[in-house]
N, C-alpha and C positions, 0 to 999 in steps of 0.2 A: 696970961699969955705964955709964960715959960712952961707951965704945966701942960698946955695944949700941944706945944712943940714936942715935949718929951713923950706925950701919949701918942702923937702921930708917928714919931720915930720908932717907938716901941712896937706899934701895930705894923709898921712897914717891915721891921726886922722879923717879926713873927711870920708875916706873909712870905718874905723871902726865904726864911728857913723852912717853912712848910713846902714851898715850891721846890727847893733844893732836895728835900727828902723824897718828894713824889718823883722827881726826875731820877734820882738815884735808885729808888725801888723799881721803877719801870725799866731801867737799864739792866738790872740784875735779873729781873723776872723773864726777860726775853729768851734766855737760854742760848745754846749754841746754834749756829746756822749750818745748814746742810750745804749751802752755796760754797763752791770752791772745787779744787782738784784733789782727788783721793787716789792713793796707790794701794792696790790689793797686797796685803801682807800675809794673810792666812785664809785658807778656804777649806772647809770640811764638808764632805758629802755625808749622807746618812750612813753609808758603809764605813767610812773612816771614823765617824763619831762613835760608833758602837764597838770599835776594835781597840784593844789595849796593845800598845807597842812595847816590845821588850827593850832592854837596854842596848842590846846589839843592833836592833833595828833603828833605834834613835841615833846611834853613832854612825851607822852606814848612811842614813838619810842625810846627815849633815855634810858628809863628803860628796854625795851624789849631786848636790845642787850647784856646784861650781861649774862655770862655763866661761868661754872666752868672750862671749858677747852678752851684755846685760839686756834683758828683756823684762818689761813690767806691764802689768794690766792696770789701766787707769780708768777712772770714771770721774766725770765732771758734771757739776750741777750749776746752772746759771740762775740769776735772780728772776729771769723771765719764765721759769718753769720748763726750760729745755735742758737737755744734757746729751752727753755722748760717752760711749764706752769703747775702749779699744786696746790694742797691744802696741806698745811703743818700744823701740830699740834705741839703745844709747847712741847718741850722735845724730839721730834723725828727727826732724821736726814733725813729719807726718807719721801717723800710726797706721797699722794694718788692721783689717777686720774691724773697722770703726763703725759702730752702730749709733745712729742718732735717735733720740726719743724725747717725748715730753714727759713730765712727771707732776705728780700731785702729792703733797704731804699733808696728811690729816692726823692730828694727835701723834700717835706712835707708828702710824702706817704710811709706808712709802709705796706709791703706785706708779709703775712705769706704764706710760700710755702710748698707744699707737699714734704716730704723727697724723695720719690721714683721718682715721675714724674717731680718735679721742678715747677709745675704749681701753680699759686697763688690761694689759697683757701679762703683767707680773705684779704680785703683791708681796711686800716684805714688812716684817715687824722690826722696828728699830729697838735694839737692846741697849745700845750705848751710843750717845752722841756727845762728844766733848770737843774741846779746842783741837785735839790731836787725833782722836779716834772715832771711827764710825764702825759699828758692828750691828749687823742685822741678820735675820733668818727668814727663810721662805715662809710665807703665811700658811701654806699648805703642808709643809714639811719642816717641823721645828728643828730637826737635826741637821739641816743644811744651813751652815753659818758662814758668813763672809766678814772678814775684818779688814778695814782700810785705815791708812794713816794719811793725815792731811799733808799735801805737798804745796810748798809756797810757789 
């Protein structure tokens, strides 16, 4: 009788340990989520990607970015496959030039869809997706790269 209780407890522990391992592996294999708010931190066109900046140009560029009013470009992705992109000014809740879209994510490709027709209007290849960084390039022009940082 004691042997059967020990065997039953041993099998139960093995089952619980196996389930815990499966849950842990499934949690880490999901990867990072696109869902959330992202702020554009760097954008390069094909022209900019092909140019080498001199030290003087880099120094001048750092000083030129300062302004009295902070303006950022944001993009948001929801769980429902919808999103919006726009320009937001410090101290204002509503953005300007806000564009709403649907999206589809397949493997490493992000497709922005027209809300009415559902057709893909833009296609991007995701180069990096982490807890803090989203970087993608245009599927048709590899040299057009956008980098975003997650905003809480």
